[in-house]
N, C-alpha and C positions, 0 to 999 in steps of 0.2 A: 604280751602283757596280759595279766589277769586282774581285772578290776574286782574290788571286793563287792559283796552282795549289797551293801548300803549304796554304793555308787551306781550299781546296776538298777536298783529299785528307783533311785532318784532320776536316772536317765529315762527309765520306762515311764515314770509318771509325767515327765516333761514331753516325751514323744506322744503319749496318749492324750495330752491336753493340746498339743499342736494341731493347727488346722491347715498348715502349709509349711513352706520352707522356713527354716530358722537357723541362721548362721551361728548363733550361740550354741545350739544343740550340736551342729556340725563340728564346731571346735571341741566341745566336750567329748564327743564320740572319738575324735582323733586322739585326744589326750588319754581317754580311757583305754583305747585299744592299741596304743603305741604307734599312731600314725604321724606323730610330730617329729621332725628331724631332731636328733640329739642335741645339736648346737643352737637350737632356736630359743628365742625368748619373746614374750609378748610385744606386739607392735606398739610404738608410742608415736603420736602424730605431732607433738610439739616439744619445746624445750622443757616444759614442766612435766614431761613424761605422763601425760594424761592417758589413762588406760582406755584403749579402744575396744577391746573385746577379745574373746578367746578364739576367734575364727581366723585371725591373722597373726603370724609371728615373723620376726626378723631373723634371718640366718646370716652369719658373716659371709662376706663375698668370697668366692673362690679365688679371686684375684686380689692382690694387695693394693687396691685402689682406694681403700677407705670407704667403699660403698657397701651397702647391705642389700640383700635380696629379700623381698617379702614372700613368705611361703603362706599359701592359703589352704585351709582345710578343704578337702573335697566336699562337694555339695550333697552330702548324704541325704538330707531331708528333701531335696528338690529333684534328685536324679536317681532313677531306678538303676542305671548303670553303676553309679557310685555306691549305692546301697548294696547291690549284688557283689561288687568288688570287695566291700567290707565283709560281707557274709562269707565269701570265698576265702578270705584271709583269716577270719576269726574262727569259723566253723566249717572247714572244707569238706568234711565227711557227710554233711547233710544235703539232702535234695531240697529244692525250693519250688513251691507252686504259688503262682500269683494269679488272681482273678478279680472279677467285679461281682459284688453281691447286690442284687436289686430286691427291694422290699417295698410293698405297698404299706404306707403309713397314713395317718390322718392328714398329714400335710401333702400327700401325694407320693409318687414313686421316689424313693431315696436310693441312691447308688453309693456304695462304699467299696473301697479296695480291700481285698482280702489276701493274706499271704500265710503260707504254712511252711514249716520246716519239718522234714520227714527223714527218718533213718531207715535205710534199706536193711532188710534181714533175709534169712533163708526162706521165710514164709511171706514175703512181700514187704511193704514198708509200713511203719507206724508213725503216728503223729508225735512230734516232740513239742512243738509250740506253734501257735498261730496268732494272728493279729488282724483286726479290722480298723481301718483309719480312713480319713477322707482321700488320701492319695496312695498310690502303690508304694512309693518310697517309704512313707511313714508306716504303712502296714508291714512292710518288710523289716523295717527297723524294730517295730514292736515285737514281731516274731523272733528276730535275732536276740533281742534283750531277754525275752522270756526263755528262749532256748539256753542262753548263757546262764541265766539264773537257775534253771533246772539242772544244768551241768554242775554249777557251783554247789548247789544244795545237795546233789547226789554225791559229790566228792567229799563233802564235809562229814 
């Protein structure tokens, strides 16, 4: 699935403003990049079909027992493994580098996670996109969204 630039920009803004795990962002990333099962629909927790959020969906049961299975979006914003799996699925040809940046600031030493996405070429690799965020998963997602935006804008 190829999300449009407006969707990518909106997701990037939300990832950049996040300070930790966010299940709504996880759900929207799954929707944007085709990670939601085709037969799923948003989860409702009561008879009034109160909307619970975009991070959980109901899929019809594989058995005809009248039961449904709850499908949950991967924890992209909390887990480096989940974020790396998304990167591998969405942009498999890019290399990923993750690290920690330490900076002395007025408030003391600040640490932030850093991630970059690089493309290998005949003369080494070159930077496609990077991101700095409070956690490695968020830094990786910011880099992914920037790389996807660069690809989208290049193709336009």
